[in-house]
TISE-404762 format. One record per residue: residue number from 1; x, y, z of N, C-alpha, C in turn. Coordinates in pm, 1 decimal, decimal comma. Layout:
N
{k:NUM | n_c1:X | n_c2:Y | n_c3:Z | ca_c1:X | ca_c2:Y | ca_c3:Z | c_c1:X | c_c2:Y | c_c3:Z}
...
//
This chain:
97
{k:1 | n_c1:836,7 | n_c2:-2401,7 | n_c3:-881,6 | ca_c1:706,4 | ca_c2:-2442,4 | ca_c3:-900,4 | c_c1:641,6 | c_c2:-2316,4 | c_c3:-972,5}
{k:2 | n_c1:563,2 | n_c2:-2360,3 | n_c3:-1071,6 | ca_c1:504,5 | ca_c2:-2223,1 | ca_c3:-1167,7 | c_c1:342,4 | c_c2:-2236,5 | c_c3:-1149,5}
{k:3 | n_c1:304,0 | n_c2:-2337,9 | n_c3:-1085,8 | ca_c1:168,3 | ca_c2:-2378,5 | ca_c3:-1111,1 | c_c1:123,2 | c_c2:-2456,0 | c_c3:-994,0}
{k:4 | n_c1:-1,4 | n_c2:-2436,7 | n_c3:-933,8 | ca_c1:-52,1 | ca_c2:-2522,0 | ca_c3:-834,7 | c_c1:-207,5 | c_c2:-2548,3 | c_c3:-843,7}
{k:5 | n_c1:-258,3 | n_c2:-2661,9 | n_c3:-847,6 | ca_c1:-390,6 | ca_c2:-2688,3 | ca_c3:-830,5 | c_c1:-446,1 | c_c2:-2758,0 | c_c3:-762,1}
{k:6 | n_c1:-542,8 | n_c2:-2728,5 | n_c3:-658,6 | ca_c1:-576,9 | ca_c2:-2797,1 | ca_c3:-562,7 | c_c1:-726,1 | c_c2:-2788,9 | c_c3:-549,5}
{k:7 | n_c1:-780,9 | n_c2:-2925,9 | n_c3:-539,3 | ca_c1:-922,9 | ca_c2:-2962,3 | ca_c3:-503,0 | c_c1:-950,3 | c_c2:-2980,5 | c_c3:-372,6}
{k:8 | n_c1:-1035,4 | n_c2:-2897,0 | n_c3:-308,1 | ca_c1:-1052,6 | ca_c2:-2881,7 | ca_c3:-176,7 | c_c1:-1108,4 | c_c2:-3015,9 | c_c3:-103,9}
{k:9 | n_c1:-1241,8 | n_c2:-3038,5 | n_c3:-158,7 | ca_c1:-1340,1 | ca_c2:-3153,0 | ca_c3:-97,7 | c_c1:-1384,5 | c_c2:-3101,7 | c_c3:27,1}
{k:10 | n_c1:-1394,8 | n_c2:-3172,2 | n_c3:143,3 | ca_c1:-1451,8 | ca_c2:-3158,3 | ca_c3:252,6 | c_c1:-1354,2 | c_c2:-3151,0 | c_c3:368,1}
{k:11 | n_c1:-1354,7 | n_c2:-3059,1 | n_c3:461,9 | ca_c1:-1253,6 | ca_c2:-3003,9 | ca_c3:544,9 | c_c1:-1211,1 | c_c2:-2874,1 | c_c3:552,2}
{k:12 | n_c1:-1129,3 | n_c2:-2864,8 | n_c3:625,5 | ca_c1:-1040,0 | ca_c2:-2736,9 | ca_c3:622,4 | c_c1:-922,5 | c_c2:-2734,1 | c_c3:548,6}
{k:13 | n_c1:-858,1 | n_c2:-2626,3 | n_c3:509,0 | ca_c1:-744,3 | ca_c2:-2622,0 | ca_c3:418,6 | c_c1:-648,6 | c_c2:-2511,0 | c_c3:429,5}
{k:14 | n_c1:-523,2 | n_c2:-2521,8 | n_c3:461,5 | ca_c1:-416,6 | ca_c2:-2411,8 | ca_c3:487,3 | c_c1:-310,4 | c_c2:-2454,6 | c_c3:363,5}
{k:15 | n_c1:-305,7 | n_c2:-2340,5 | n_c3:272,3 | ca_c1:-210,2 | ca_c2:-2337,9 | ca_c3:175,4 | c_c1:-80,6 | c_c2:-2210,5 | c_c3:203,7}
{k:16 | n_c1:18,8 | n_c2:-2242,2 | n_c3:236,1 | ca_c1:129,8 | ca_c2:-2166,9 | ca_c3:276,4 | c_c1:224,0 | c_c2:-2149,7 | c_c3:140,6}
{k:17 | n_c1:193,7 | n_c2:-2010,5 | n_c3:86,2 | ca_c1:275,8 | ca_c2:-2006,2 | ca_c3:-49,7 | c_c1:396,4 | c_c2:-1894,0 | c_c3:-1,5}
{k:18 | n_c1:434,2 | n_c2:-1889,0 | n_c3:129,9 | ca_c1:552,9 | ca_c2:-1797,4 | ca_c3:134,9 | c_c1:673,2 | c_c2:-1880,3 | c_c3:125,4}
{k:19 | n_c1:788,6 | n_c2:-1798,2 | n_c3:100,9 | ca_c1:895,5 | ca_c2:-1832,2 | ca_c3:75,2 | c_c1:962,8 | c_c2:-1798,2 | c_c3:-64,0}
{k:20 | n_c1:1089,5 | n_c2:-1824,1 | n_c3:-81,5 | ca_c1:1168,5 | ca_c2:-1774,1 | ca_c3:-185,5 | c_c1:1077,1 | c_c2:-1804,4 | c_c3:-334,7}
{k:21 | n_c1:1090,7 | n_c2:-1707,7 | n_c3:-422,1 | ca_c1:1002,7 | ca_c2:-1739,7 | ca_c3:-571,6 | c_c1:1084,8 | c_c2:-1713,9 | c_c3:-650,5}
{k:22 | n_c1:1150,1 | n_c2:-1827,3 | n_c3:-772,2 | ca_c1:1202,9 | ca_c2:-1779,7 | ca_c3:-888,6 | c_c1:1112,9 | c_c2:-1768,9 | c_c3:-1009,0}
{k:23 | n_c1:986,2 | n_c2:-1805,8 | n_c3:-975,2 | ca_c1:929,8 | ca_c2:-1786,2 | ca_c3:-1116,9 | c_c1:783,4 | c_c2:-1717,7 | c_c3:-1059,6}
{k:24 | n_c1:710,1 | n_c2:-1674,3 | n_c3:-1159,9 | ca_c1:566,7 | ca_c2:-1637,0 | ca_c3:-1119,3 | c_c1:473,9 | c_c2:-1727,3 | c_c3:-1092,6}
{k:25 | n_c1:392,1 | n_c2:-1769,5 | n_c3:-1000,8 | ca_c1:306,0 | ca_c2:-1862,0 | ca_c3:-975,8 | c_c1:159,1 | c_c2:-1849,1 | c_c3:-1024,7}
{k:26 | n_c1:93,2 | n_c2:-1943,6 | n_c3:-1085,2 | ca_c1:-42,9 | ca_c2:-1935,6 | ca_c3:-1072,5 | c_c1:-101,8 | c_c2:-2053,6 | c_c3:-1013,9}
{k:27 | n_c1:-197,8 | n_c2:-2008,5 | n_c3:-919,8 | ca_c1:-258,7 | ca_c2:-2109,3 | ca_c3:-811,7 | c_c1:-419,9 | c_c2:-2128,7 | c_c3:-858,2}
{k:28 | n_c1:-462,9 | n_c2:-2253,3 | n_c3:-845,5 | ca_c1:-610,7 | ca_c2:-2271,6 | ca_c3:-904,6 | c_c1:-661,2 | c_c2:-2354,6 | c_c3:-774,0}
{k:29 | n_c1:-762,2 | n_c2:-2282,6 | n_c3:-706,9 | ca_c1:-826,3 | ca_c2:-2363,2 | ca_c3:-614,2 | c_c1:-965,2 | c_c2:-2391,8 | c_c3:-608,0}
{k:30 | n_c1:-1008,0 | n_c2:-2521,6 | n_c3:-611,1 | ca_c1:-1153,4 | ca_c2:-2568,2 | ca_c3:-629,1 | c_c1:-1218,9 | c_c2:-2586,0 | c_c3:-503,7}
{k:31 | n_c1:-1273,2 | n_c2:-2491,4 | n_c3:-463,1 | ca_c1:-1322,3 | ca_c2:-2516,5 | ca_c3:-323,7 | c_c1:-1429,5 | c_c2:-2647,3 | c_c3:-299,0}
{k:32 | n_c1:-1440,3 | n_c2:-2665,4 | n_c3:-187,4 | ca_c1:-1568,7 | ca_c2:-2753,1 | ca_c3:-146,7 | c_c1:-1611,2 | c_c2:-2701,0 | c_c3:-22,6}
{k:33 | n_c1:-1628,3 | n_c2:-2821,7 | n_c3:112,7 | ca_c1:-1703,8 | ca_c2:-2730,6 | ca_c3:208,6 | c_c1:-1608,8 | c_c2:-2747,2 | c_c3:335,0}
{k:34 | n_c1:-1585,7 | n_c2:-2652,0 | n_c3:381,9 | ca_c1:-1484,8 | ca_c2:-2599,1 | ca_c3:466,5 | c_c1:-1410,9 | c_c2:-2468,3 | c_c3:479,4}
{k:35 | n_c1:-1348,2 | n_c2:-2449,6 | n_c3:586,7 | ca_c1:-1238,5 | ca_c2:-2299,3 | ca_c3:569,1 | c_c1:-1134,2 | c_c2:-2336,0 | c_c3:477,9}
{k:36 | n_c1:-1107,3 | n_c2:-2233,6 | n_c3:403,7 | ca_c1:-969,7 | ca_c2:-2213,5 | ca_c3:332,4 | c_c1:-882,7 | c_c2:-2124,0 | c_c3:370,4}
{k:37 | n_c1:-763,0 | n_c2:-2144,6 | n_c3:406,0 | ca_c1:-639,7 | ca_c2:-2016,2 | ca_c3:458,8 | c_c1:-558,2 | c_c2:-1998,8 | c_c3:321,7}
{k:38 | n_c1:-522,5 | n_c2:-1933,8 | n_c3:293,6 | ca_c1:-433,5 | ca_c2:-1899,0 | ca_c3:199,1 | c_c1:-307,8 | c_c2:-1806,3 | c_c3:246,7}
{k:39 | n_c1:-199,8 | n_c2:-1802,0 | n_c3:283,5 | ca_c1:-95,9 | ca_c2:-1736,7 | ca_c3:330,7 | c_c1:-5,5 | c_c2:-1702,1 | c_c3:218,3}
{k:40 | n_c1:-1,5 | n_c2:-1587,7 | n_c3:175,4 | ca_c1:73,3 | ca_c2:-1553,0 | ca_c3:67,9 | c_c1:195,9 | c_c2:-1436,8 | c_c3:102,8}
{k:41 | n_c1:305,5 | n_c2:-1430,3 | n_c3:46,6 | ca_c1:396,6 | ca_c2:-1350,4 | ca_c3:99,9 | c_c1:392,8 | c_c2:-1215,8 | c_c3:84,5}
{k:42 | n_c1:439,9 | n_c2:-1164,0 | n_c3:167,3 | ca_c1:415,4 | ca_c2:-997,2 | ca_c3:175,2 | c_c1:487,4 | c_c2:-919,5 | c_c3:80,3}
{k:43 | n_c1:613,5 | n_c2:-960,8 | n_c3:82,4 | ca_c1:702,3 | ca_c2:-881,0 | ca_c3:-35,9 | c_c1:684,9 | c_c2:-901,0 | c_c3:-198,5}
{k:44 | n_c1:590,5 | n_c2:-997,3 | n_c3:-233,6 | ca_c1:558,5 | ca_c2:-1060,0 | ca_c3:-372,1 | c_c1:420,0 | c_c2:-1003,5 | c_c3:-377,1}
{k:45 | n_c1:381,3 | n_c2:-928,3 | n_c3:-494,2 | ca_c1:241,6 | ca_c2:-896,5 | ca_c3:-533,0 | c_c1:193,3 | c_c2:-984,5 | c_c3:-563,0}
{k:46 | n_c1:47,1 | n_c2:-1001,6 | n_c3:-529,2 | ca_c1:-35,0 | ca_c2:-1109,3 | ca_c3:-520,2 | c_c1:-188,9 | c_c2:-1070,9 | c_c3:-578,2}
{k:47 | n_c1:-253,0 | n_c2:-1127,5 | n_c3:-661,5 | ca_c1:-410,8 | ca_c2:-1113,1 | ca_c3:-708,8 | c_c1:-480,0 | c_c2:-1225,4 | c_c3:-711,0}
{k:48 | n_c1:-583,6 | n_c2:-1195,2 | n_c3:-632,8 | ca_c1:-665,1 | ca_c2:-1333,6 | ca_c3:-604,5 | c_c1:-813,3 | c_c2:-1291,2 | c_c3:-614,4}
{k:49 | n_c1:-831,4 | n_c2:-1387,4 | n_c3:-711,0 | ca_c1:-1013,6 | ca_c2:-1374,3 | ca_c3:-758,6 | c_c1:-1075,2 | c_c2:-1464,7 | c_c3:-699,2}
{k:50 | n_c1:-1195,5 | n_c2:-1452,1 | n_c3:-654,9 | ca_c1:-1279,7 | ca_c2:-1562,8 | ca_c3:-564,7 | c_c1:-1419,7 | c_c2:-1552,0 | c_c3:-623,0}
{k:51 | n_c1:-1436,1 | n_c2:-1615,7 | n_c3:-676,8 | ca_c1:-1572,7 | ca_c2:-1700,3 | ca_c3:-727,1 | c_c1:-1658,3 | c_c2:-1751,6 | c_c3:-651,9}
{k:52 | n_c1:-1727,2 | n_c2:-1671,6 | n_c3:-557,3 | ca_c1:-1741,6 | ca_c2:-1672,3 | ca_c3:-426,1 | c_c1:-1892,4 | c_c2:-1792,7 | c_c3:-429,2}
{k:53 | n_c1:-1890,5 | n_c2:-1871,2 | n_c3:-339,3 | ca_c1:-2006,2 | ca_c2:-1952,6 | ca_c3:-335,6 | c_c1:-2078,2 | c_c2:-1940,1 | c_c3:-217,1}
{k:54 | n_c1:-2109,1 | n_c2:-2006,6 | n_c3:-121,7 | ca_c1:-2193,5 | ca_c2:-1979,5 | ca_c3:2,7 | c_c1:-2070,7 | c_c2:-1973,7 | c_c3:121,2}
{k:55 | n_c1:-2084,1 | n_c2:-1829,8 | n_c3:177,5 | ca_c1:-1976,8 | ca_c2:-1789,4 | ca_c3:266,0 | c_c1:-1905,4 | c_c2:-1686,7 | c_c3:281,1}
{k:56 | n_c1:-1811,7 | n_c2:-1666,0 | n_c3:335,7 | ca_c1:-1735,6 | ca_c2:-1524,2 | ca_c3:350,9 | c_c1:-1618,7 | c_c2:-1507,0 | c_c3:294,4}
{k:57 | n_c1:-1572,7 | n_c2:-1381,7 | n_c3:267,5 | ca_c1:-1394,7 | ca_c2:-1379,3 | ca_c3:245,8 | c_c1:-1352,3 | c_c2:-1274,0 | c_c3:344,8}
{k:58 | n_c1:-1241,8 | n_c2:-1309,9 | n_c3:385,8 | ca_c1:-1178,5 | ca_c2:-1215,0 | ca_c3:488,7 | c_c1:-1027,0 | c_c2:-1167,0 | c_c3:432,4}
{k:59 | n_c1:-1007,8 | n_c2:-1083,4 | n_c3:375,5 | ca_c1:-911,0 | ca_c2:-1021,2 | ca_c3:296,8 | c_c1:-843,9 | c_c2:-889,6 | c_c3:380,8}
{k:60 | n_c1:-845,8 | n_c2:-872,4 | n_c3:511,3 | ca_c1:-829,2 | ca_c2:-748,4 | ca_c3:545,9 | c_c1:-667,1 | c_c2:-652,7 | c_c3:507,8}
{k:61 | n_c1:-569,0 | n_c2:-729,8 | n_c3:466,2 | ca_c1:-475,1 | ca_c2:-668,9 | ca_c3:439,8 | c_c1:-468,2 | c_c2:-650,6 | c_c3:269,2}
{k:62 | n_c1:-574,4 | n_c2:-680,2 | n_c3:227,4 | ca_c1:-584,1 | ca_c2:-675,5 | ca_c3:54,8 | c_c1:-685,5 | c_c2:-560,8 | c_c3:-14,0}
{k:63 | n_c1:-647,5 | n_c2:-497,5 | n_c3:-99,5 | ca_c1:-745,5 | ca_c2:-421,8 | ca_c3:-182,0 | c_c1:-786,9 | c_c2:-445,0 | c_c3:-290,5}
{k:64 | n_c1:-962,5 | n_c2:-441,1 | n_c3:-249,1 | ca_c1:-1035,0 | ca_c2:-483,4 | ca_c3:-355,0 | c_c1:-1017,0 | c_c2:-400,9 | c_c3:-473,7}
{k:65 | n_c1:-1030,2 | n_c2:-478,8 | n_c3:-584,3 | ca_c1:-1023,5 | ca_c2:-392,0 | ca_c3:-732,3 | c_c1:-1120,1 | c_c2:-461,5 | c_c3:-811,3}
{k:66 | n_c1:-1218,7 | n_c2:-453,6 | n_c3:-831,0 | ca_c1:-1324,5 | ca_c2:-521,5 | ca_c3:-940,1 | c_c1:-1332,7 | c_c2:-635,4 | c_c3:-845,0}
{k:67 | n_c1:-1319,7 | n_c2:-742,3 | n_c3:-928,2 | ca_c1:-1311,5 | ca_c2:-908,0 | ca_c3:-916,0 | c_c1:-1197,5 | c_c2:-947,9 | c_c3:-810,3}
{k:68 | n_c1:-1106,6 | n_c2:-873,0 | n_c3:-802,6 | ca_c1:-989,6 | ca_c2:-921,7 | ca_c3:-718,7 | c_c1:-935,7 | c_c2:-857,3 | c_c3:-604,9}
{k:69 | n_c1:-878,8 | n_c2:-930,8 | n_c3:-516,7 | ca_c1:-825,2 | ca_c2:-895,2 | ca_c3:-405,9 | c_c1:-670,1 | c_c2:-853,6 | c_c3:-429,5}
{k:70 | n_c1:-601,3 | n_c2:-738,8 | n_c3:-401,9 | ca_c1:-475,7 | ca_c2:-701,8 | ca_c3:-448,8 | c_c1:-398,8 | c_c2:-700,0 | c_c3:-313,9}
{k:71 | n_c1:-267,9 | n_c2:-757,2 | n_c3:-338,4 | ca_c1:-154,8 | ca_c2:-707,2 | ca_c3:-217,9 | c_c1:-55,6 | c_c2:-634,7 | c_c3:-314,3}
{k:72 | n_c1:-6,0 | n_c2:-523,7 | n_c3:-292,8 | ca_c1:97,8 | ca_c2:-460,8 | ca_c3:-362,5 | c_c1:229,6 | c_c2:-502,4 | c_c3:-337,2}
{k:73 | n_c1:276,4 | n_c2:-609,2 | n_c3:-253,4 | ca_c1:389,4 | ca_c2:-640,6 | ca_c3:-227,9 | c_c1:487,1 | c_c2:-529,0 | c_c3:-195,5}
{k:74 | n_c1:596,0 | n_c2:-552,1 | n_c3:-162,8 | ca_c1:697,0 | ca_c2:-458,7 | ca_c3:-114,7 | c_c1:778,9 | c_c2:-372,7 | c_c3:-191,7}
{k:75 | n_c1:776,4 | n_c2:-448,9 | n_c3:-310,9 | ca_c1:867,7 | ca_c2:-400,2 | ca_c3:-453,3 | c_c1:992,8 | c_c2:-481,2 | c_c3:-424,9}
{k:76 | n_c1:1024,8 | n_c2:-554,6 | n_c3:-336,0 | ca_c1:1129,0 | ca_c2:-638,9 | ca_c3:-323,9 | c_c1:1155,0 | c_c2:-782,2 | c_c3:-438,3}
{k:77 | n_c1:1023,9 | n_c2:-775,9 | n_c3:-489,1 | ca_c1:1071,7 | ca_c2:-893,7 | ca_c3:-605,8 | c_c1:976,3 | c_c2:-876,5 | c_c3:-730,6}
{k:78 | n_c1:1014,1 | n_c2:-897,7 | n_c3:-855,1 | ca_c1:934,5 | ca_c2:-873,3 | ca_c3:-957,7 | c_c1:846,2 | c_c2:-982,8 | c_c3:-991,4}
{k:79 | n_c1:842,0 | n_c2:-1090,6 | n_c3:-928,4 | ca_c1:775,0 | ca_c2:-1207,2 | ca_c3:-958,0 | c_c1:621,8 | c_c2:-1196,1 | c_c3:-854,8}
{k:80 | n_c1:532,5 | n_c2:-1242,3 | n_c3:-952,4 | ca_c1:371,3 | ca_c2:-1234,3 | ca_c3:-920,9 | c_c1:301,2 | c_c2:-1375,2 | c_c3:-885,1}
{k:81 | n_c1:228,9 | n_c2:-1345,2 | n_c3:-814,9 | ca_c1:144,8 | ca_c2:-1486,5 | ca_c3:-780,7 | c_c1:7,9 | c_c2:-1414,5 | c_c3:-813,4}
{k:82 | n_c1:-52,7 | n_c2:-1543,7 | n_c3:-902,4 | ca_c1:-195,4 | ca_c2:-1487,2 | ca_c3:-919,7 | c_c1:-296,9 | c_c2:-1648,9 | c_c3:-897,2}
{k:83 | n_c1:-404,9 | n_c2:-1597,8 | n_c3:-830,6 | ca_c1:-460,1 | ca_c2:-1714,9 | ca_c3:-754,0 | c_c1:-626,6 | c_c2:-1702,0 | c_c3:-821,5}
{k:84 | n_c1:-666,2 | n_c2:-1821,4 | n_c3:-821,9 | ca_c1:-830,2 | ca_c2:-1823,8 | ca_c3:-853,6 | c_c1:-865,9 | c_c2:-1906,4 | c_c3:-751,5}
{k:85 | n_c1:-961,0 | n_c2:-1880,4 | n_c3:-681,7 | ca_c1:-1068,4 | ca_c2:-1948,7 | ca_c3:-605,4 | c_c1:-1207,0 | c_c2:-1973,7 | c_c3:-639,4}
{k:86 | n_c1:-1239,6 | n_c2:-2065,4 | n_c3:-680,4 | ca_c1:-1376,0 | ca_c2:-2136,4 | ca_c3:-706,0 | c_c1:-1449,8 | c_c2:-2187,8 | c_c3:-564,4}
{k:87 | n_c1:-1498,4 | n_c2:-2096,4 | n_c3:-499,0 | ca_c1:-1530,8 | ca_c2:-2107,5 | ca_c3:-354,9 | c_c1:-1646,3 | c_c2:-2230,0 | c_c3:-357,0}
{k:88 | n_c1:-1657,3 | n_c2:-2292,3 | n_c3:-248,3 | ca_c1:-1791,5 | ca_c2:-2396,2 | ca_c3:-254,2 | c_c1:-1867,4 | c_c2:-2319,9 | c_c3:-116,2}
{k:89 | n_c1:-1871,8 | n_c2:-2401,7 | n_c3:-22,4 | ca_c1:-1950,4 | ca_c2:-2340,9 | ca_c3:99,7 | c_c1:-1857,6 | c_c2:-2329,6 | c_c3:238,4}
{k:90 | n_c1:-1815,4 | n_c2:-2205,7 | n_c3:252,6 | ca_c1:-1742,7 | ca_c2:-2188,4 | ca_c3:395,4 | c_c1:-1686,8 | c_c2:-2073,7 | c_c3:353,0}
{k:91 | n_c1:-1557,2 | n_c2:-2046,7 | n_c3:455,5 | ca_c1:-1539,6 | ca_c2:-1918,8 | ca_c3:464,5 | c_c1:-1374,0 | c_c2:-1935,9 | c_c3:376,8}
{k:92 | n_c1:-1333,0 | n_c2:-1804,3 | n_c3:342,4 | ca_c1:-1203,9 | ca_c2:-1783,4 | ca_c3:285,4 | c_c1:-1106,7 | c_c2:-1693,6 | c_c3:348,8}
{k:93 | n_c1:-1004,7 | n_c2:-1735,5 | n_c3:416,2 | ca_c1:-912,2 | ca_c2:-1616,6 | ca_c3:460,6 | c_c1:-784,5 | c_c2:-1594,4 | c_c3:405,4}
{k:94 | n_c1:-768,6 | n_c2:-1487,7 | n_c3:368,4 | ca_c1:-643,7 | ca_c2:-1458,5 | ca_c3:273,0 | c_c1:-562,8 | c_c2:-1371,0 | c_c3:351,3}
{k:95 | n_c1:-430,3 | n_c2:-1418,7 | n_c3:405,8 | ca_c1:-348,0 | ca_c2:-1353,0 | ca_c3:479,3 | c_c1:-208,3 | c_c2:-1350,7 | c_c3:427,5}
{k:96 | n_c1:-132,5 | n_c2:-1212,7 | n_c3:481,8 | ca_c1:-12,1 | ca_c2:-1198,3 | ca_c3:433,0 | c_c1:128,1 | c_c2:-1203,5 | c_c3:539,8}
{k:97 | n_c1:217,8 | n_c2:-1274,6 | n_c3:495,1 | ca_c1:327,6 | ca_c2:-1310,6 | ca_c3:595,7 | c_c1:453,0 | c_c2:-1313,1 | c_c3:531,7}
//
């Protein structure tokens, strides 16, 4: 998989992007109303841009760089994950696993 687009709607959403990666991945999440949890692999560099709506962003394991939340990855992979979240109303939780 090289790209993923999700329209959230209403309710809670969990997206788990862990697992082996053969290609870079671009993810676009169009938020709605509810909580969104995004689980990213710890071994791969991830950059997450959140166009924040009404709510909060929990990104404890990420470093804030301008408009982005960045995980450095462990250097075990040269692949990258780029995520854009257009948030609606609710919380966004970014996790590493």
